[in-house]
PDB file of N, CA, C and O in Angstrom:
ATOM      1  N   MET A   1      99.293  40.673  41.201  1.00  0.00           N
ATOM      2  CA  MET A   1      98.755  40.360  42.463  1.00  0.00           C
ATOM      3  C   MET A   1     100.256  40.325  43.405  1.00  0.00           C
ATOM      4  O   MET A   1     100.066  40.366  44.620  1.00  0.00           O
ATOM      5  N   GLU A   2     101.473  40.266  43.023  1.00  0.00           N
ATOM      6  CA  GLU A   2     102.452  40.010  43.479  1.00  0.00           C
ATOM      7  C   GLU A   2     102.978  41.594  44.087  1.00  0.00           C
ATOM      8  O   GLU A   2     103.417  41.757  45.226  1.00  0.00           O
ATOM      9  N   ASP A   3     102.872  42.334  43.390  1.00  0.00           N
ATOM     10  CA  ASP A   3     103.199  43.610  43.212  1.00  0.00           C
ATOM     11  C   ASP A   3     102.429  43.892  44.393  1.00  0.00           C
ATOM     12  O   ASP A   3     103.108  44.175  45.381  1.00  0.00           O
ATOM     13  N   GLU A   4     101.082  43.886  44.550  1.00  0.00           N
ATOM     14  CA  GLU A   4     100.151  44.552  45.619  1.00  0.00           C
ATOM     15  C   GLU A   4     100.388  44.089  46.638  1.00  0.00           C
ATOM     16  O   GLU A   4     100.339  44.805  47.638  1.00  0.00           O
ATOM     17  N   GLU A   5     100.680  42.917  46.722  1.00  0.00           N
ATOM     18  CA  GLU A   5     101.375  42.381  48.486  1.00  0.00           C
ATOM     19  C   GLU A   5     102.427  42.680  48.671  1.00  0.00           C
ATOM     20  O   GLU A   5     102.750  42.601  49.856  1.00  0.00           O
ATOM     21  N   LEU A   6     103.419  43.124  47.784  1.00  0.00           N
ATOM     22  CA  LEU A   6     104.482  43.924  48.400  1.00  0.00           C
ATOM     23  C   LEU A   6     104.331  45.114  48.813  1.00  0.00           C
ATOM     24  O   LEU A   6     105.043  45.605  49.689  1.00  0.00           O
ATOM     25  N   LEU A   7     103.067  45.923  48.034  1.00  0.00           N
ATOM     26  CA  LEU A   7     102.991  47.300  48.548  1.00  0.00           C
ATOM     27  C   LEU A   7     102.377  47.743  49.806  1.00  0.00           C
ATOM     28  O   LEU A   7     102.540  48.844  50.330  1.00  0.00           O
ATOM     29  N   LEU A   8     101.602  46.703  50.267  1.00  0.00           N
ATOM     30  CA  LEU A   8     100.410  46.961  51.392  1.00  0.00           C
ATOM     31  C   LEU A   8     101.660  47.120  52.579  1.00  0.00           C
ATOM     32  O   LEU A   8     101.754  48.266  53.020  1.00  0.00           O
ATOM     33  N   PRO A   9     102.444  46.304  53.041  1.00  0.00           N
ATOM     34  CA  PRO A   9     103.211  46.168  54.193  1.00  0.00           C
ATOM     35  C   PRO A   9     103.910  47.720  53.906  1.00  0.00           C
ATOM     36  O   PRO A   9     104.209  48.248  54.977  1.00  0.00           O
ATOM     37  N   HIS A  10     104.191  48.452  52.873  1.00  0.00           N
ATOM     38  CA  HIS A  10     104.917  49.430  52.725  1.00  0.00           C
ATOM     39  C   HIS A  10     104.286  50.713  52.946  1.00  0.00           C
ATOM     40  O   HIS A  10     104.816  51.756  53.332  1.00  0.00           O
ATOM     41  N   LEU A  11     102.774  50.430  52.571  1.00  0.00           N
ATOM     42  CA  LEU A  11     102.067  51.585  52.686  1.00  0.00           C
ATOM     43  C   LEU A  11     101.565  51.718  54.153  1.00  0.00           C
ATOM     44  O   LEU A  11     101.329  52.851  54.574  1.00  0.00           O
ATOM     45  N   GLN A  12     101.379  50.597  54.989  1.00  0.00           N
ATOM     46  CA  GLN A  12     101.150  50.341  56.453  1.00  0.00           C
ATOM     47  C   GLN A  12     102.326  50.965  56.985  1.00  0.00           C
ATOM     48  O   GLN A  12     102.038  51.955  57.657  1.00  0.00           O
ATOM     49  N   MET A  13     103.511  50.731  56.917  1.00  0.00           N
ATOM     50  CA  MET A  13     104.885  51.270  57.580  1.00  0.00           C
ATOM     51  C   MET A  13     105.054  52.879  57.090  1.00  0.00           C
ATOM     52  O   MET A  13     105.811  53.605  57.734  1.00  0.00           O
ATOM     53  N   MET A  14     104.331  53.394  55.945  1.00  0.00           N
ATOM     54  CA  MET A  14     104.247  54.637  55.783  1.00  0.00           C
ATOM     55  C   MET A  14     103.182  55.503  56.728  1.00  0.00           C
ATOM     56  O   MET A  14     103.393  56.626  57.186  1.00  0.00           O
ATOM     57  N   SER A  15     101.932  54.661  56.909  1.00  0.00           N
ATOM     58  CA  SER A  15     101.213  55.443  57.445  1.00  0.00           C
ATOM     59  C   SER A  15     101.450  55.607  58.956  1.00  0.00           C
ATOM     60  O   SER A  15     101.199  56.608  59.626  1.00  0.00           O
ATOM     61  N   LEU A  16     102.059  54.266  59.434  1.00  0.00           N
ATOM     62  CA  LEU A  16     102.674  54.268  60.699  1.00  0.00           C
ATOM     63  C   LEU A  16     103.466  55.333  61.147  1.00  0.00           C
ATOM     64  O   LEU A  16     103.301  55.939  62.206  1.00  0.00           O
ATOM     65  N   THR A  17     104.410  55.559  60.228  1.00  0.00           N
ATOM     66  CA  THR A  17     105.529  56.700  60.415  1.00  0.00           C
ATOM     67  C   THR A  17     105.129  58.259  60.410  1.00  0.00           C
ATOM     68  O   THR A  17     105.661  59.204  60.992  1.00  0.00           O
ATOM     69  N   ALA A  18     103.810  58.196  59.403  1.00  0.00           N
ATOM     70  CA  ALA A  18     103.391  59.497  59.564  1.00  0.00           C
ATOM     71  C   ALA A  18     102.495  59.654  60.769  1.00  0.00           C
ATOM     72  O   ALA A  18     102.443  60.793  61.235  1.00  0.00           O
ATOM     73  N   MET A  19     101.869  58.829  61.285  1.00  0.00           N
ATOM     74  CA  MET A  19     101.130  58.985  62.597  1.00  0.00           C
ATOM     75  C   MET A  19     101.871  59.166  63.364  1.00  0.00           C
ATOM     76  O   MET A  19     101.619  60.157  64.050  1.00  0.00           O
ATOM     77  N   ALA A  20     103.297  58.319  63.766  1.00  0.00           N
ATOM     78  CA  ALA A  20     104.232  58.754  64.871  1.00  0.00           C
ATOM     79  C   ALA A  20     104.773  60.063  64.948  1.00  0.00           C
ATOM     80  O   ALA A  20     105.148  60.591  65.995  1.00  0.00           O
ATOM     81  N   PHE A  21     104.819  60.760  63.414  1.00  0.00           N
ATOM     82  CA  PHE A  21     105.436  62.031  63.036  1.00  0.00           C
ATOM     83  C   PHE A  21     104.285  63.042  63.493  1.00  0.00           C
ATOM     84  O   PHE A  21     104.698  64.010  64.131  1.00  0.00           O
ATOM     85  N   VAL A  22     103.084  62.981  63.298  1.00  0.00           N
ATOM     86  CA  VAL A  22     101.923  63.824  63.669  1.00  0.00           C
ATOM     87  C   VAL A  22     101.930  63.897  65.090  1.00  0.00           C
ATOM     88  O   VAL A  22     101.708  64.994  65.603  1.00  0.00           O
ATOM     89  N   ALA A  23     102.208  62.643  65.998  1.00  0.00           N
ATOM     90  CA  ALA A  23     102.006  62.734  67.156  1.00  0.00           C
ATOM     91  C   ALA A  23     102.848  63.240  67.571  1.00  0.00           C
ATOM     92  O   ALA A  23     102.596  64.002  68.505  1.00  0.00           O
ATOM     93  N   PHE A  24     104.448  63.093  67.075  1.00  0.00           N
ATOM     94  CA  PHE A  24     105.501  64.092  67.620  1.00  0.00           C
ATOM     95  C   PHE A  24     105.341  65.410  67.768  1.00  0.00           C
ATOM     96  O   PHE A  24     105.576  66.006  68.820  1.00  0.00           O
ATOM     97  N   LEU A  25     104.898  65.976  66.640  1.00  0.00           N
ATOM     98  CA  LEU A  25     104.474  67.245  66.267  1.00  0.00           C
ATOM     99  C   LEU A  25     103.943  67.649  67.455  1.00  0.00           C
ATOM    100  O   LEU A  25     104.540  68.411  68.216  1.00  0.00           O
ATOM    101  N   LEU A  26     102.632  67.097  67.714  1.00  0.00           N
ATOM    102  CA  LEU A  26     101.451  67.420  68.584  1.00  0.00           C
ATOM    103  C   LEU A  26     102.285  67.783  69.808  1.00  0.00           C
ATOM    104  O   LEU A  26     102.451  68.945  70.179  1.00  0.00           O
ATOM    105  N   LEU A  27     102.848  66.608  70.466  1.00  0.00           N
ATOM    106  CA  LEU A  27     103.735  66.535  71.729  1.00  0.00           C
ATOM    107  C   LEU A  27     104.407  67.872  71.765  1.00  0.00           C
ATOM    108  O   LEU A  27     104.214  68.679  72.674  1.00  0.00           O
ATOM    109  N   SER A  28     105.239  68.093  70.701  1.00  0.00           N
ATOM    110  CA  SER A  28     106.318  69.091  70.784  1.00  0.00           C
ATOM    111  C   SER A  28     105.684  70.496  70.802  1.00  0.00           C
ATOM    112  O   SER A  28     106.251  71.489  71.260  1.00  0.00           O
ATOM    113  N   LEU A  29     104.341  70.480  70.208  1.00  0.00           N
ATOM    114  CA  LEU A  29     104.028  71.900  70.136  1.00  0.00           C
ATOM    115  C   LEU A  29     103.081  71.999  71.540  1.00  0.00           C
ATOM    116  O   LEU A  29     102.977  73.123  72.032  1.00  0.00           O
ATOM    117  N   TYR A  30     102.556  71.148  72.042  1.00  0.00           N
ATOM    118  CA  TYR A  30     102.209  70.879  73.609  1.00  0.00           C
ATOM    119  C   TYR A  30     102.960  71.719  74.704  1.00  0.00           C
ATOM    120  O   TYR A  30     102.529  72.542  75.512  1.00  0.00           O
ATOM    121  N   TYR A  31     104.342  71.198  74.441  1.00  0.00           N
ATOM    122  CA  TYR A  31     105.358  71.456  75.123  1.00  0.00           C
ATOM    123  C   TYR A  31     105.680  72.624  75.199  1.00  0.00           C
ATOM    124  O   TYR A  31     105.893  73.194  76.269  1.00  0.00           O
ATOM    125  N   TYR A  32     105.780  73.270  73.826  1.00  0.00           N
ATOM    126  CA  TYR A  32     106.286  74.402  73.372  1.00  0.00           C
ATOM    127  C   TYR A  32     105.185  75.560  74.253  1.00  0.00           C
ATOM    128  O   TYR A  32     105.535  76.494  74.974  1.00  0.00           O
ATOM    129  N   THR A  33     104.152  75.239  73.995  1.00  0.00           N
ATOM    130  CA  THR A  33     103.044  75.968  74.529  1.00  0.00           C
ATOM    131  C   THR A  33     103.203  76.379  75.958  1.00  0.00           C
ATOM    132  O   THR A  33     103.072  77.529  76.378  1.00  0.00           O
ATOM    133  N   ILE A  34     103.523  75.231  76.717  1.00  0.00           N
ATOM    134  CA  ILE A  34     103.447  75.348  78.238  1.00  0.00           C
ATOM    135  C   ILE A  34     104.675  75.904  78.771  1.00  0.00           C
ATOM    136  O   ILE A  34     104.764  76.157  79.972  1.00  0.00           O
ATOM    137  N   LEU A  35     105.899  76.170  77.730  1.00  0.00           N
ATOM    138  CA  LEU A  35     107.096  76.632  78.134  1.00  0.00           C
ATOM    139  C   LEU A  35     107.048  78.184  77.790  1.00  0.00           C
ATOM    140  O   LEU A  35     107.744  79.037  78.340  1.00  0.00           O
ATOM    141  N   VAL A  36     106.039  78.423  76.713  1.00  0.00           N
ATOM    142  CA  VAL A  36     106.091  80.048  76.281  1.00  0.00           C
ATOM    143  C   VAL A  36     105.113  80.519  77.348  1.00  0.00           C
ATOM    144  O   VAL A  36     105.209  81.650  77.825  1.00  0.00           O
ATOM    145  N   ASN A  37     103.986  79.486  77.799  1.00  0.00           N
ATOM    146  CA  ASN A  37     103.098  80.150  78.930  1.00  0.00           C
ATOM    147  C   ASN A  37     103.749  80.454  80.347  1.00  0.00           C
ATOM    148  O   ASN A  37     103.304  81.293  81.131  1.00  0.00           O
ATOM    149  N   PHE A  38     105.034  79.537  80.602  1.00  0.00           N
ATOM    150  CA  PHE A  38     105.440  79.661  81.622  1.00  0.00           C
ATOM    151  C   PHE A  38     106.771  80.759  81.694  1.00  0.00           C
ATOM    152  O   PHE A  38     107.200  81.214  82.755  1.00  0.00           O
ATOM    153  N   ALA A  39     107.241  81.031  80.543  1.00  0.00           N
ATOM    154  CA  ALA A  39     108.146  82.140  80.309  1.00  0.00           C
ATOM    155  C   ALA A  39     107.092  83.757  80.641  1.00  0.00           C
ATOM    156  O   ALA A  39     107.327  84.650  81.454  1.00  0.00           O
ATOM    157  N   ILE A  40     106.094  83.644  79.791  1.00  0.00           N
ATOM    158  CA  ILE A  40     105.228  84.752  80.126  1.00  0.00           C
ATOM    159  C   ILE A  40     104.850  84.811  81.510  1.00  0.00           C
ATOM    160  O   ILE A  40     104.643  85.974  81.857  1.00  0.00           O
ATOM    161  N   LEU A  41     104.689  83.975  82.407  1.00  0.00           N
ATOM    162  CA  LEU A  41     104.284  84.161  83.717  1.00  0.00           C
ATOM    163  C   LEU A  41     105.298  84.655  84.555  1.00  0.00           C
ATOM    164  O   LEU A  41     105.064  85.319  85.564  1.00  0.00           O
ATOM    165  N   ASN A  42     106.424  84.345  84.158  1.00  0.00           N
ATOM    166  CA  ASN A  42     107.904  84.538  84.826  1.00  0.00           C
ATOM    167  C   ASN A  42     107.985  86.240  84.449  1.00  0.00           C
ATOM    168  O   ASN A  42     108.142  87.028  85.381  1.00  0.00           O
ATOM    169  N   ILE A  43     107.887  86.662  83.264  1.00  0.00           N
ATOM    170  CA  ILE A  43     108.320  88.170  82.699  1.00  0.00           C
ATOM    171  C   ILE A  43     106.997  88.842  83.581  1.00  0.00           C
ATOM    172  O   ILE A  43     107.357  89.869  84.157  1.00  0.00           O
ATOM    173  N   LEU A  44     105.777  88.551  83.780  1.00  0.00           N
ATOM    174  CA  LEU A  44     104.677  89.247  84.183  1.00  0.00           C
ATOM    175  C   LEU A  44     104.704  89.355  85.672  1.00  0.00           C
ATOM    176  O   LEU A  44     104.279  90.351  86.258  1.00  0.00           O
ATOM    177  N   PHE A  45     105.223  88.290  86.290  1.00  0.00           N
ATOM    178  CA  PHE A  45     104.964  88.336  87.897  1.00  0.00           C
ATOM    179  C   PHE A  45     106.552  88.002  88.571  1.00  0.00           C
ATOM    180  O   PHE A  45     106.709  87.963  89.792  1.00  0.00           O
TER     181      PHE A  45
END
């Protein structure tokens, strides 16, 4: 029982870290796409 109680907060921290990492990846991908589109527009026009 004690092991499970110790493991639960650790798993919650891991899932929180994973969610933050995914959110960071999505944000960086979003900004990268905007930058690429902006660069393409500058090249075309």
